[in-house]
C-alpha positions in Angstrom: 91.7 135.9 109.8 95.3 136.2 109.4 97.6 133.0 109.7 101.1 133.5 110.6 103.9 131.3 109.1 106.5 129.8 111.5 109.7 131.5 110.6 111.7 129.0 112.9 110.3 125.6 112.5 111.4 122.9 115.2 114.3 120.7 114.3 113.3 117.3 113.5 114.3 114.3 111.5 115.2 115.3 108.0 113.0 113.7 105.4 114.8 112.0 102.6 112.7 110.6 99.7 114.2 107.7 97.7 112.7 106.8 94.5 111.5 103.2 94.0 113.7 101.0 91.7 112.7 100.5 88.2 110.2 97.9 87.8 108.4 98.0 90.9 105.2 99.7 89.4 105.5 97.1 86.6 105.2 94.3 89.3 102.4 96.3 91.2 100.1 96.9 88.2 100.8 93.4 86.5 99.8 91.8 90.1 96.9 93.7 90.0 95.8 92.6 86.5 96.9 89.1 87.1 94.5 89.0 90.2 91.4 91.0 88.6 91.4 89.7 85.1 89.9 86.3 85.7 87.6 87.8 88.4 86.0 90.4 85.9 85.9 87.7 83.4 83.7 85.6 85.5 81.7 88.7 86.6 80.9 89.5 83.1 80.1 86.2 82.1 77.5 85.7 85.0 75.9 89.2 84.2 75.3 87.9 80.6 73.9 84.7 82.0 74.0 81.2 80.6 71.0 81.5 78.1 72.9 83.3 75.5 75.5 81.6 73.4 78.6 83.2 72.0 80.8 81.3 69.7 78.9 78.0 70.7 80.1 78.4 74.3 78.3 79.7 77.5 79.3 83.4 78.4 80.5 82.4 81.6 83.3 80.1 80.2 84.0 82.5 77.5 84.6 85.5 79.4 86.4 83.6 82.2 88.8 82.1 79.5 89.3 85.7 78.3 89.8 86.7 81.9 92.5 84.0 82.3 94.2 85.3 79.0 94.3 88.8 80.3 95.6 87.4 83.9 98.5 85.8 81.7 99.3 89.0 80.1 99.4 90.6 83.8 101.8 87.6 84.8 104.1 88.6 81.9 104.1 92.3 83.0 104.9 90.9 86.4 107.7 88.9 85.1 109.2 91.8 83.0 109.0 93.9 86.3 111.0 91.4 88.3 113.6 91.1 85.5 113.9 94.9 85.5 114.4 94.9 89.3 117.0 92.3 89.2 118.8 94.1 86.2 119.0 97.2 88.1 120.3 95.5 91.3 123.1 94.1 89.4 124.1 97.6 88.0 123.8 99.3 91.2 125.6 96.8 93.5 128.9 97.8 94.7 
């Protein structure tokens, strides 16, 4: 089986790749952490059940609280990303 490469491809629209501005990935990752932090905290708490006590609290409440703390860290990452996007926009504006 031989495959021949086209030596003369058809002309088409040129592809121009542009990188995303700095800070966009921080916003995307931070938003994911913000949304999934409390969800996984509640999930882990319900897996452990209500019978066991940790620090005098039900695991559902404890891990949901920890999930909210992780979500807050994610929100901080989002805000840092937004700040970075806005600062980059100021420096690149004509």
